[in-house]
C-alpha positions in Angstrom: 147.6 131.8 122.1 145.8 135.1 122.0 146.9 138.7 122.0 147.9 140.1 125.5 148.6 136.6 126.9 151.8 135.1 128.0 153.6 133.3 125.1 153.7 129.6 125.4 156.2 128.7 122.7 159.3 126.9 124.0 161.7 129.6 122.8 159.8 132.2 124.8 161.1 130.7 128.0 164.8 129.8 127.6 167.3 128.1 125.4 167.6 125.3 127.9 163.9 124.6 127.6 164.2 124.5 123.9 166.9 121.9 124.1 164.9 119.8 126.6 161.8 120.1 124.4 163.7 119.1 121.3 165.1 116.1 123.2 161.7 114.8 124.3 159.9 115.5 121.0 162.7 113.4 119.4 162.0 110.5 121.8 158.3 110.7 120.9 158.9 110.7 117.2 161.5 107.9 117.4 158.8 105.7 118.9 156.2 106.4 116.1 156.3 102.8 114.9 155.4 101.6 118.4 152.6 104.2 118.7 151.3 103.2 115.3 151.3 99.5 116.1 149.4 100.2 119.4 146.9 102.6 117.7 146.1 100.2 114.9 145.7 97.3 117.3 143.3 99.4 119.4 141.3 100.3 116.3 141.0 96.7 115.1 140.7 94.9 118.4 139.6 97.4 121.0 141.7 98.0 124.1 143.8 100.9 125.1 147.1 102.5 124.0 147.9 104.3 127.3 146.7 102.4 130.2 146.8 102.3 134.0 149.2 99.8 135.6 146.4 97.5 136.8 145.4 96.8 133.2 148.7 94.9 132.9 149.2 93.8 136.5 145.6 93.2 137.6 146.8 90.6 140.2 148.8 93.3 142.0 146.5 95.1 144.4 149.1 97.9 144.9 148.6 99.1 141.3 144.9 99.8 141.7 145.3 103.3 143.3 148.2 104.5 141.3 147.2 107.6 139.3 150.6 109.3 138.4 152.2 106.4 136.5 150.9 104.7 133.4 151.8 102.1 130.8 152.2 102.8 127.1 151.2 99.5 125.6 152.5 96.5 127.5 156.2 97.6 127.3 156.8 101.1 128.7 156.2 102.3 132.2 156.1 106.1 132.4 156.5 108.0 135.7 156.2 111.7 134.9 157.0 114.6 137.3 153.6 116.0 138.2 154.5 118.6 140.9 156.3 121.9 140.4 159.9 122.2 141.4 160.2 118.5 142.2 163.5 116.7 141.3 162.9 113.3 142.8 160.4 110.7 141.9 159.0 107.7 143.9 157.8 105.0 141.6 156.1 101.7 142.0 157.4 98.8 140.0 155.2 95.7 139.7 156.8 92.3 139.7 159.0 92.0 136.5 162.4 92.8 135.2 162.5 96.5 134.4 165.2 98.4 132.4 165.9 102.1 132.2 164.6 102.8 128.7 167.6 105.2 127.9 170.5 103.4 129.5 169.5 99.7 129.8 170.2 99.7 133.6 168.3 96.9 135.1 165.9 96.9 138.1 164.4 93.6 139.2 161.1 94.0 141.1 160.4 90.9 143.1 156.8 91.1 144.4 156.6 94.8 143.6 158.8 97.6 145.0 158.8 101.3 145.5 161.9 103.0 144.3 163.0 106.7 144.4 165.4 108.3 142.0 166.7 111.8 141.3 165.1 113.4 138.2 166.8 116.5 136.7 164.8 118.6 134.3 166.5 116.9 131.4 165.2 113.5 132.4 161.8 111.7 132.7 161.6 108.1 134.2 160.7 105.7 131.5 161.2 102.0 132.1 161.1 99.1 129.8 159.4 95.8 130.8 161.4 92.6 130.4 160.0 90.2 127.8 158.8 92.9 125.4 160.0 94.5 122.2 159.5 98.0 120.9 159.8 98.9 117.2 161.2 102.4 116.6 162.9 104.6 114.0 166.6 104.6 113.5 166.7 108.4 113.2 164.4 111.3 113.6 164.4 113.7 110.6 162.3 116.7 109.5 159.4 114.6 108.2 158.0 111.2 109.0 158.8 110.0 105.4 162.4 110.9 105.8 162.5 109.3 109.2 161.0 106.1 107.9 163.5 106.0 105.1 166.3 106.0 107.7 165.2 102.5 108.6 163.7 100.9 111.6 165.1 99.4 114.8 163.9 97.0 117.4 164.6 97.5 121.1 164.2 94.2 123.1 164.2 93.8 126.8 164.8 90.2 128.0 162.8 88.5 130.7 163.8 85.8 133.1 163.8 83.3 130.3 166.1 85.5 128.2 163.5 86.1 125.6 161.2 88.9 124.4 158.2 89.2 122.0 156.2 92.0 120.5 154.0 93.2 117.7 155.2 95.3 114.7 152.7 96.8 112.3 154.1 98.7 109.3 152.7 100.1 106.1 153.8 102.5 103.3 152.5 105.5 105.2 150.6 106.7 102.1 147.8 104.3 101.1 144.5 105.1 102.8 142.3 102.4 104.3 139.2 102.9 102.2 137.0 100.7 104.4 136.9 97.1 105.5 134.5 96.0 102.7 136.7 97.2 99.9 139.8 95.7 101.5 138.1 92.4 102.0 136.9 92.4 98.4 140.4 93.1 97.0 142.1 90.9 99.6 144.8 93.5 100.0 145.8 95.4 103.1 148.3 98.2 103.2 149.5 97.2 106.6 151.8 94.3 107.4 151.6 92.7 110.8 154.3 90.6 112.4 154.8 88.9 115.7 158.5 89.5 116.5 160.7 87.6 119.0 164.3 87.8 119.9 166.6 85.2 121.5 170.2 86.0 122.4 173.0 84.1 120.5 176.2 82.7 121.8 178.2 85.5 120.1 176.5 88.1 122.2 174.1 89.3 119.6 170.5 88.6 119.0 168.6 86.3 116.7 165.5 88.0 115.3 162.4 85.9 114.3 159.5 87.4 112.4 156.2 85.5 112.0 153.1 86.8 110.1 150.3 87.2 112.6 147.8 84.4 111.7 144.1 84.9 111.2 144.3 88.6 111.0 145.5 89.6 107.5 145.0 88.1 104.0 148.0 86.8 102.1 150.6 89.4 101.2 154.2 89.6 100.2 157.0 90.7 102.4 157.5 93.9 100.5 155.8 97.2 101.5 155.9 99.8 98.7 157.0 103.2 99.8 158.4 106.5 98.5 161.9 105.7 99.8 162.4 102.2 98.3 160.8 99.0 99.3 160.5 98.3 103.1 161.2 94.7 103.9 160.8 92.5 107.0 163.5 92.7 108.1 165.3 95.4 106.1 169.0 95.3 105.8 169.2 98.4 108.0 166.9 97.1 110.7 169.0 97.4 113.9 168.5 95.3 117.0 169.4 96.5 120.5 168.9 94.0 123.4 168.8 94.9 127.0 169.6 92.2 129.5 172.2 90.2 127.6 174.8 90.6 130.3 172.5 91.0 133.4 
């Protein structure tokens, strides 16, 4: 901002906007482990973090011209409000099982469908693709370190086969990557990479499986040093939420 211009801080508009902004900033920060995993994968392997729908559903011609929806990774479909004073949203859902990210309400798109919902100012349509897993923080605190120390959670969305998989990359949040040559020489990497999968159990819960991603990282232990204790895969306070158990 500059002098003699309209203030842009949230509090300059209304208390309600402050509450809405706090809510959505919290959503963003809770998803930091997912963003981190996507960004590191993009750095190491190429590819995108945010991507158009046709990147994931290239066989669906209806996705080619969509410019106001996008995917975050392969799991989250975001349909933002892009017009002023608009409180409904028409969205296209490619063929898959989709869940409301916040409620777990299920929408099955057979062959791709258009769907319109009411969108108040406190909401933004975010849908979770069946068959994927999103790592996230248990709590959002004042710093990323405090947030990491609250523990991690996994949000899984089951597909038609009642299963889900994903990628979780986690490190201590402190150790810098000094260059690939040095890392290769020491055979140590500060980041741990796991393929994660979830299968429902007969008791109504979920069974978590973690497998080291082969061919990517040198040998390492299951402990990740950090300032808040030792992060383990999985930690005792790693929570698992599964959408689709009773669909």
